C-alpha positions in Angstrom: -12.1 1.4 -25.9 -13.1 -1.2 -23.7 -9.6 -2.1 -22.6 -8.9 1.6 -21.8 -12.1 1.6 -19.9 -11.2 -1.5 -17.8 -7.5 0.2 -17.3 -9.0 3.4 -16.1 -11.4 1.7 -13.7 -8.5 -0.4 -12.2 -6.6 2.8 -11.8 -9.6 4.7 -10.0 -10.1 1.6 -7.6 -6.3 1.8 -6.6 -6.4 5.4 -6.2 -9.6 5.2 -4.1 -8.1 2.4 -1.9 -5.1 4.6 -1.4 -7.1 7.7 -0.3 -9.2 5.4 2.0 -6.2 4.1 3.8 -4.7 7.6 4.2 -8.1 8.7 5.7 -8.1 5.7 8.2 -4.4 6.5 9.0 -5.1 10.2 9.8 -8.2 9.1 11.8 -6.1 6.9 14.0 -3.7 9.8 14.5 -6.5 11.9 15.5 -7.9 9.5 18.1 -4.5 9.0 19.5 -3.6 12.8 19.9 -1.7 14.2 23.0 -3.9 17.0 23.6 -7.7 17.3 23.9 -10.0 19.8 22.2 -9.3 22.4 24.8 -5.5 22.1 24.4 -5.0 20.3 27.7 -2.5 17.5 27.8 -3.7 14.0 27.9 -2.2 11.5 30.3 0.5 9.3 29.0 1.4 5.8 30.0 3.5 5.9 33.0 1.4 8.7 34.9 2.9 11.6 32.9 1.4 14.4 31.1 2.8 16.3 28.3 2.8 20.2 28.7 1.6 22.3 25.7 4.9 24.1 25.8 6.8 20.9 24.9 
């Protein structure tokens, strides 16, 4: 029983770490989004902006 508990604990830790990595990845996508909350395009390197219709 103790071995099963240790194995389950390891699986839960690994799952939690994976979920945390996905959350961090998705947060980086949100901070680097191309549009602001109002839908207007943000400036892109090179001085161009992206249009919503693109």
